[in-house]
N, C-alpha and C positions, 0 to 999 in steps of 0.2 A: 447459790446451789445450782449445779449443772442440771440439765434436763434428765440425764441418766439418774442422778440422785433423787430428783423429784418423782420420777417414774418408779424407782425402787421403793421410795417411801409410800407411794400410793398403792402399788400392787403387791408389795411384799411385807413391809413393816406394819402398815395399818391392819391388814387382815390377820397377821400374827397376834397383834395386840388385842384385836377383837376376839379372836379365838381364846386367848389366855383369859380375858375378862369373862367370857361366857363360861369357861370351865370353872373359874373361881366362883362365879355366881352360882353355878350348879352345885358346887360343894357347900356353899353357904345356905342356900334356900332349897336345894333339891332339884332333881332333873325336871319334873313336870312343871313346877312353877317357872323355871327358866324357859322352857318351851312355850308356856302360856304367855310369858312376857314378850317373847320374840313374835308370836302370832298376834298378840294384842297391839304391839307397836306397828306391825305391818298393816293390819286392818285399819287402825286408827289413823295411821299416816296416809294411807290411800284415800280414806274419806276426807281428811283435812286437806290433802293435796287437791282433790276434786273440788271441794268448796272454794279454796283460795284460787284455784285455777279459773273457775267460773267467774269469780269476783273480779279477777284480773282481766279476763276477756271482756266483761261488761265495761270496765273502766277504759280499756283500750278502744272499744267501739264508741264509747261516749266521747273520748278525747278526739278521735278521728271525725266523728259527726259534728263536733264543734270547731273543727279546723285547727286543733292543737296537735303538736307532735307528742305522741304517747311515750315519751322517754321513760318516765317512772313505771308505767304499766309494762313496758318491755323488760325493764330490769326486774320488776316483780315477777313476771312470767318466767324469766330465766331462773330466778331464785326458787320459785315454787317447783319448777321442773327438777332442779338439782336436789331440793329438799325431799321431794317425793322419791327420787331415785335412791337417795341415801337411806330413807326409811324402809325401802324394800330390801335393802342389804341387811342381813342379820348382823346385829352387833350393838353394843352400847354407845360407843363413840360416834358411830355414824348416825344412830338414832338421835342423840343429843344435838348434833349439828343439823340433821334433817328437820327436827322439830323447830330448831332455832330459825331455819330458813322459811318455815311455813307460818309461824306466828308473826303477824305484821309488825309488832313493836320491835322484836329482836331482828327481824329481817331488815328493817330500815336501818337499825344500828349497824348491822353487818355491812349493808350496802354503803353507808357513809364511810366506814373504815376502808372498804375496797376502793371507793372513788377517791378518797384522799391519797391512798397509796398509788393508784394509777396516775393521778395528777402529779404527784411528787416524781414518779418515774419519768413522766413526759417532760417535766421541767428540767430534770437532770440529764435528759437525753438518753436515758437507758431504755426507753420505749419509743418506737417510731411507728407511725400509722401510715400505711401506703394505701392509696386508692387507685384501683385500676378499672378502666372502662366507665362508660356513662359520662354525664356532665358533672362538672364540679362548679358549684355556685359559691360565689364569694360575696361578702358584704363588708365594706370597710367603714370604719367610723372616722377616718381621716378625710376631711372635706377636699383636700388637694390630691387625693389618690386618683389614679386613672378610672377606677370603678365608680367613684362618686361624681366624676365629671361627665359621665355619660347621662343620657336622659333617663335611664332606668337605674336605680341604685342597686338592684339585684341583677347581675349580668353573668352569663356563662363565662367560665374561664377560657381565655383565648388559646391556651395550651391544651385544651381538652381535645382528645382524639375524635370526638363526635363533630367538631367544628371543621368543615371543609373550606377550601379556598373559594369555592363558588358561592358560598352563602353570604 
């Protein structure tokens, strides 16, 4: 799907579906119960996003304090942020997805699917990652590679712009 199609889906079709579902729900259960549900999901979502966000921050700090890369904590933080934003958006579809991103069990299942899809796209060459600026560190498992023949197995990339001829 093109980027234009994805943007149309995100900003036109999803809000129209949400509006249609809210109108239908209002006809089924009434105006005030529908408004109460929207307010309830917003307040509950904000509280849950705060709790999960704090939990994620503590895990991030713990990983950093123990010298570990906080990869899972960063992914959780992004999911909690997205889930909280979706819950603040009135609607049934966005609420279901938002709560799914805030509950740890469903959040991790969603993350696994996204990671598998990203890995597949990288393997197919459909997704490229470019790094600009800073140093690029490489680590090779090949004992005959130039990186492993140096005295330090972790060495800066010789093509890095931060490496000058005088160093």
